[in-house]
VMD Tcl script that draws the C-alpha trace (Angstrom):
set ca {
  {-23.47 -0.12 -11.26}
  {-22.95 3.39 -12.60}
  {-25.69 6.00 -12.44}
  {-27.51 6.31 -15.80}
  {-26.92 9.35 -17.96}
  {-29.67 11.98 -17.92}
  {-30.69 11.33 -21.51}
  {-33.01 9.35 -23.75}
  {-31.57 8.41 -27.13}
  {-32.94 6.80 -30.27}
  {-31.78 4.07 -32.61}
  {-32.37 3.41 -36.32}
  {-33.95 -0.01 -36.83}
  {-35.97 -2.95 -35.58}
  {-33.20 -4.48 -33.47}
  {-29.92 -3.45 -31.90}
  {-26.73 -4.13 -33.80}
  {-23.64 -5.34 -31.92}
  {-22.18 -1.81 -32.09}
  {-25.39 -0.32 -30.69}
  {-25.46 -2.86 -27.87}
  {-21.85 -1.97 -27.07}
  {-22.73 1.74 -27.03}
  {-25.69 1.26 -24.68}
  {-23.64 -0.97 -22.40}
  {-20.83 1.59 -22.13}
  {-22.81 4.85 -22.10}
  {-25.80 3.67 -19.99}
  {-28.37 6.27 -21.12}
  {-31.39 6.41 -18.85}
  {-33.86 5.46 -21.56}
  {-34.59 4.64 -25.18}
  {-37.11 6.56 -27.29}
  {-38.63 4.75 -30.26}
  {-40.37 5.94 -33.41}
  {-42.37 4.30 -36.19}
  {-39.11 3.22 -37.80}
  {-38.50 0.94 -34.80}
  {-41.96 -0.61 -34.45}
  {-43.10 -3.50 -36.62}
  {-44.89 -6.23 -34.66}
  {-45.40 -7.24 -31.01}
  {-42.68 -9.89 -30.84}
  {-40.15 -7.62 -32.54}
  {-40.89 -4.75 -30.15}
  {-40.63 -6.94 -27.07}
  {-37.31 -8.30 -28.35}
  {-35.97 -4.80 -28.99}
  {-37.02 -3.64 -25.51}
  {-35.32 -6.69 -23.97}
  {-32.15 -6.01 -25.98}
  {-31.95 -2.46 -24.65}
  {-32.63 -3.40 -21.04}
  {-30.08 -6.18 -21.25}
  {-27.48 -3.87 -22.74}
  {-27.79 -1.25 -19.98}
  {-28.23 -3.89 -17.29}
  {-31.40 -2.41 -15.84}
  {-34.64 -4.35 -15.97}
  {-36.55 -1.12 -15.24}
  {-34.83 0.98 -17.93}
  {-37.64 2.94 -19.65}
  {-38.52 2.61 -23.33}
  {-40.99 5.28 -24.44}
  {-42.80 6.32 -27.62}
  {-45.27 9.00 -28.74}
  {-48.72 7.41 -28.57}
  {-51.32 10.13 -28.06}
  {-53.99 8.93 -30.50}
  {-55.04 10.56 -33.73}
  {-52.20 11.57 -36.02}
  {-49.58 11.06 -33.30}
  {-49.59 7.32 -32.66}
  {-46.60 5.26 -33.66}
  {-48.39 1.91 -33.39}
  {-50.47 2.34 -36.53}
  {-49.43 -0.33 -39.04}
  {-52.47 -2.57 -38.62}
  {-51.17 -4.72 -35.78}
  {-52.95 -2.60 -33.15}
  {-56.23 -0.69 -32.85}
  {-56.17 2.94 -33.91}
  {-57.05 5.36 -31.13}
  {-58.94 8.61 -31.53}
  {-57.25 11.98 -31.12}
  {-57.51 13.92 -27.89}
  {-59.31 16.61 -29.90}
  {-62.10 14.14 -30.69}
  {-62.53 13.39 -27.00}
  {-62.62 17.13 -26.39}
  {-65.42 17.47 -28.93}
  {-67.37 14.60 -27.34}
  {-66.88 16.14 -23.88}
  {-68.20 19.51 -25.09}
  {-71.36 17.70 -26.18}
  {-71.62 15.59 -22.99}
  {-68.90 16.00 -20.39}
  {-69.49 12.80 -18.45}
  {-69.70 10.69 -21.59}
  {-66.51 12.29 -22.90}
  {-64.67 11.61 -19.66}
  {-65.92 8.01 -19.57}
  {-64.89 7.29 -23.15}
  {-61.51 8.91 -22.64}
  {-60.86 6.85 -19.54}
  {-61.68 3.61 -21.37}
  {-59.50 4.56 -24.32}
  {-56.61 5.52 -22.07}
  {-56.84 2.29 -20.06}
  {-56.77 0.33 -23.32}
  {-53.87 2.29 -24.76}
  {-51.81 2.07 -21.58}
  {-52.42 -1.65 -21.29}
  {-51.41 -2.12 -24.93}
  {-48.17 -0.25 -24.33}
  {-47.43 -2.32 -21.25}
  {-47.97 -5.58 -23.14}
  {-45.21 -4.51 -25.52}
  {-42.80 -3.50 -22.76}
  {-43.24 0.20 -23.54}
  {-43.42 2.35 -20.44}
  {-45.09 5.50 -21.76}
  {-46.85 7.04 -24.74}
  {-45.81 10.55 -23.60}
  {-49.37 11.78 -23.28}
  {-51.55 13.80 -22.57}
  {-51.16 17.00 -24.56}
  {-52.57 19.82 -22.42}
  {-51.60 22.74 -24.63}
  {-54.54 24.94 -25.56}
  {-55.56 24.91 -29.22}
  {-56.99 28.24 -30.34}
  {-58.16 29.12 -33.86}
  {-54.74 30.68 -34.51}
  {-52.64 27.93 -32.94}
  {-50.39 26.19 -35.45}
  {-51.71 22.83 -36.58}
  {-48.58 21.18 -35.16}
  {-50.86 21.08 -32.10}
  {-54.34 21.18 -33.66}
  {-56.48 18.21 -32.67}
  {-53.69 16.80 -30.54}
  {-55.21 19.13 -27.93}
  {-58.54 18.77 -26.14}
  {-59.41 22.36 -27.11}
  {-59.08 25.99 -26.05}
  {-60.91 25.94 -22.69}
  {-58.35 25.66 -19.86}
  {-60.90 24.09 -17.51}
  {-61.96 21.39 -19.98}
  {-58.36 20.69 -20.97}
  {-57.46 20.29 -17.31}
  {-60.42 18.00 -16.60}
  {-59.66 15.70 -19.53}
  {-55.92 15.84 -18.92}
  {-56.56 14.59 -15.40}
  {-58.53 11.63 -16.78}
  {-55.56 10.59 -18.92}
  {-53.01 11.03 -16.14}
  {-55.01 8.94 -13.65}
  {-55.95 6.20 -16.12}
  {-52.39 5.83 -17.37}
  {-51.11 5.52 -13.82}
  {-53.78 2.94 -13.06}
  {-52.51 0.58 -15.78}
  {-48.84 1.23 -15.02}
  {-48.01 3.48 -17.97}
  {-46.16 6.71 -17.18}
  {-48.21 9.79 -18.10}
  {-46.10 12.66 -19.44}
  {-48.09 15.81 -20.00}
  {-46.84 18.24 -22.60}
  {-45.63 20.70 -23.69}
  {-44.97 22.69 -20.52}
  {-45.30 25.70 -20.23}
  {-47.51 25.65 -23.34}
  {-47.59 25.75 -27.14}
  {-51.04 27.37 -27.30}
  {-49.77 30.69 -28.68}
  {-47.46 29.33 -31.37}
  {-48.07 30.08 -35.05}
  {-45.05 28.24 -36.45}
  {-43.91 24.64 -36.21}
  {-41.02 24.20 -33.72}
  {-39.79 21.25 -35.74}
  {-38.59 23.80 -38.30}
  {-38.32 27.21 -36.60}
  {-38.48 28.69 -33.12}
  {-41.87 30.08 -32.04}
  {-41.85 33.39 -30.18}
  {-44.55 34.33 -27.68}
  {-44.86 37.92 -26.46}
  {-47.74 37.44 -24.01}
  {-47.25 38.55 -20.41}
  {-46.74 36.04 -17.63}
  {-49.96 37.28 -15.98}
  {-51.90 36.62 -19.17}
  {-50.37 33.17 -19.58}
  {-51.17 32.25 -15.98}
  {-54.84 32.92 -16.68}
  {-54.82 30.87 -19.87}
  {-52.07 28.59 -21.22}
  {-50.36 27.89 -17.90}
  {-53.58 26.89 -16.12}
  {-53.71 23.20 -17.12}
  {-50.05 22.77 -16.19}
  {-50.59 24.41 -12.81}
  {-53.71 22.33 -12.12}
  {-51.88 19.13 -13.08}
  {-48.68 19.99 -11.26}
  {-48.95 16.80 -9.22}
  {-48.51 14.69 -12.37}
  {-45.29 12.61 -12.35}
  {-43.62 13.76 -15.60}
  {-43.81 16.68 -18.02}
  {-42.21 17.41 -21.39}
  {-40.77 20.88 -22.00}
  {-41.56 22.96 -25.07}
  {-39.21 24.63 -27.58}
  {-40.32 28.26 -27.79}
  {-39.19 31.68 -26.62}
  {-41.26 33.59 -24.07}
  {-39.97 37.13 -24.52}
  {-41.32 38.27 -21.13}
  {-39.44 35.49 -19.33}
  {-36.26 34.85 -21.30}
  {-35.96 36.62 -24.68}
  {-32.65 34.93 -25.47}
  {-33.28 31.21 -24.94}
  {-36.01 28.74 -25.90}
  {-37.81 27.30 -22.88}
  {-36.10 23.91 -23.15}
  {-32.65 25.43 -22.64}
  {-33.65 28.36 -20.41}
  {-32.78 28.40 -16.68}
  {-35.35 31.17 -16.24}
  {-38.17 29.12 -17.72}
  {-37.10 26.07 -15.70}
  {-37.27 28.20 -12.58}
  {-40.72 29.47 -13.56}
  {-41.97 25.89 -14.06}
  {-40.65 24.83 -10.67}
  {-41.55 27.94 -8.69}
  {-44.55 29.64 -10.30}
  {-46.23 26.62 -11.90}
  {-45.33 24.47 -8.89}
  {-44.24 21.41 -10.84}
  {-41.78 19.16 -8.98}
  {-42.04 16.05 -11.14}
  {-39.58 14.83 -13.75}
  {-38.91 17.34 -16.54}
  {-37.79 15.95 -19.88}
  {-37.18 18.15 -22.90}
  {-38.91 17.74 -26.21}
  {-36.54 16.26 -28.78}
  {-33.45 18.46 -28.93}
  {-32.86 17.80 -32.63}
  {-35.84 20.01 -33.57}
  {-34.88 23.11 -35.52}
  {-36.35 25.50 -32.95}
  {-32.94 25.23 -31.27}
  {-29.48 26.28 -32.42}
  {-26.04 24.87 -31.78}
  {-24.73 21.37 -32.23}
  {-26.78 18.55 -30.79}
  {-24.27 17.92 -27.98}
  {-24.36 21.64 -27.17}
  {-28.15 21.46 -26.93}
  {-27.96 18.49 -24.56}
  {-25.53 20.37 -22.32}
  {-27.65 23.53 -22.42}
  {-30.83 21.68 -21.44}
  {-29.19 19.98 -18.48}
  {-27.40 23.19 -17.48}
  {-30.80 24.91 -17.48}
  {-31.93 22.55 -14.72}
  {-34.06 20.01 -16.56}
  {-33.85 16.43 -15.36}
  {-33.49 14.61 -18.67}
  {-32.56 15.52 -22.23}
  {-34.36 13.83 -25.13}
  {-32.23 13.15 -28.23}
  {-34.28 10.73 -30.27}
  {-32.57 10.97 -33.67}
  {-31.56 7.41 -34.44}
  {-28.07 7.64 -35.91}
  {-25.51 5.85 -33.73}
  {-22.80 8.47 -34.14}
  {-25.26 11.22 -33.18}
  {-26.41 9.27 -30.13}
  {-22.80 8.72 -29.07}
  {-22.06 12.44 -29.36}
  {-25.19 13.38 -27.44}
  {-24.42 10.87 -24.69}
  {-20.93 12.31 -24.26}
  {-22.52 15.70 -23.61}
  {-24.86 14.29 -20.97}
  {-24.06 13.64 -17.32}
  {-25.24 11.17 -14.69}
  {-28.66 11.79 -13.23}
  {-28.46 13.94 -10.12}
  {-29.87 13.09 -6.71}
  {-32.95 15.28 -7.11}
  {-33.73 13.83 -10.53}
  {-33.33 10.28 -9.24}
  {-35.69 11.08 -6.36}
  {-38.30 12.49 -8.74}
  {-38.04 9.42 -10.96}
  {-38.40 7.11 -7.95}
  {-41.48 8.99 -6.72}
  {-43.05 8.68 -10.15}
  {-42.37 4.95 -10.38}
  {-44.05 4.31 -7.04}
  {-47.30 5.71 -8.41}
  {-47.64 3.14 -11.20}
  {-50.46 0.66 -10.79}
  {-50.93 -2.80 -12.27}
  {-54.47 -2.92 -13.63}
  {-54.80 -4.83 -16.91}
  {-57.79 -4.45 -19.23}
  {-59.09 -6.10 -22.40}
  {-57.70 -3.72 -25.03}
  {-59.95 -4.76 -27.90}
  {-63.13 -4.78 -25.81}
  {-62.57 -1.31 -24.37}
  {-61.54 0.10 -27.74}
  {-64.71 -1.30 -29.30}
  {-66.82 0.23 -26.53}
  {-65.25 3.62 -27.15}
  {-66.04 3.40 -30.85}
  {-69.64 2.52 -30.03}
  {-69.92 5.58 -27.78}
  {-68.69 7.87 -30.54}
  {-71.07 6.41 -33.12}
  {-74.04 6.66 -30.74}
  {-73.19 10.32 -30.20}
  {-73.10 11.15 -33.88}
  {-69.37 11.00 -34.55}
  {-67.99 9.17 -37.56}
}
mol new
graphics top color blue
foreach p $ca { graphics top sphere $p radius 0.5 }
foreach p [lrange $ca 0 end-1] q [lrange $ca 1 end] { graphics top cylinder $p $q radius 0.2 }
display resetview
């Protein structure tokens, strides 16, 4: 069997068409990334996951979504419980740290179990960017807050609880969106802060959580590191993440179709992999676009395969009662004065 390509791709609908199955079978992308457009009900999702894994011929092929809680949760059409944002857990933890940690652990166990029941391997969480008063609301209450120590503490809760229930934690967006004042979906943020300053602030949660298995890379320019390239396509930023932040887990880019980047989508895929990142994420669902992006990818390298294997070995198999834990979390918030 051929080595999978170092890319996640998307697809447009609720099931794979014959042409999409043929594409996945031939190209063999490492994983599939789904959005709300792909997610209708439990049986449909499980069928779609099985279609993809059958097409690539790998029972362990990953299928991931964004499922952080709050406004970034793709499973929100009434078929599943709605989870609170990480910012709400941050607020609860600032009132009572142990209660906040306990509630977050329960919520994460429930969310991870729910994902696993659908065949989804990750919700690409937690967000450990800092959210300051001036940080663009593209982050906002997706973050635990602006205190690096609290963000680290709560980020650790999510990482460990997700691993416990066999869902891959992916912290984001390394090396940090905390200084951005524009939305990278539409334009490229530029950060002028010094590396020394960032190491005392925005980088701290990423450094403290450097033993986590996966991380997602941000789209923004750090002028003091690489003034010419956004982090997700910068060899210098990749080197900083590996060397100075000490992260040796799997590095996947944020979606390369975001307008923070320039060039064609295949050029962006090539640039991200050339920069040294393990996996490119191209989650736009059009088949022709996915085909073009896959042609620009390359097979996963030996180091990337080793990182992926190490991460997989850390996944546990605990299974919890999703509804019961979710209800307990809601009770905790109400008893602590939160709506």
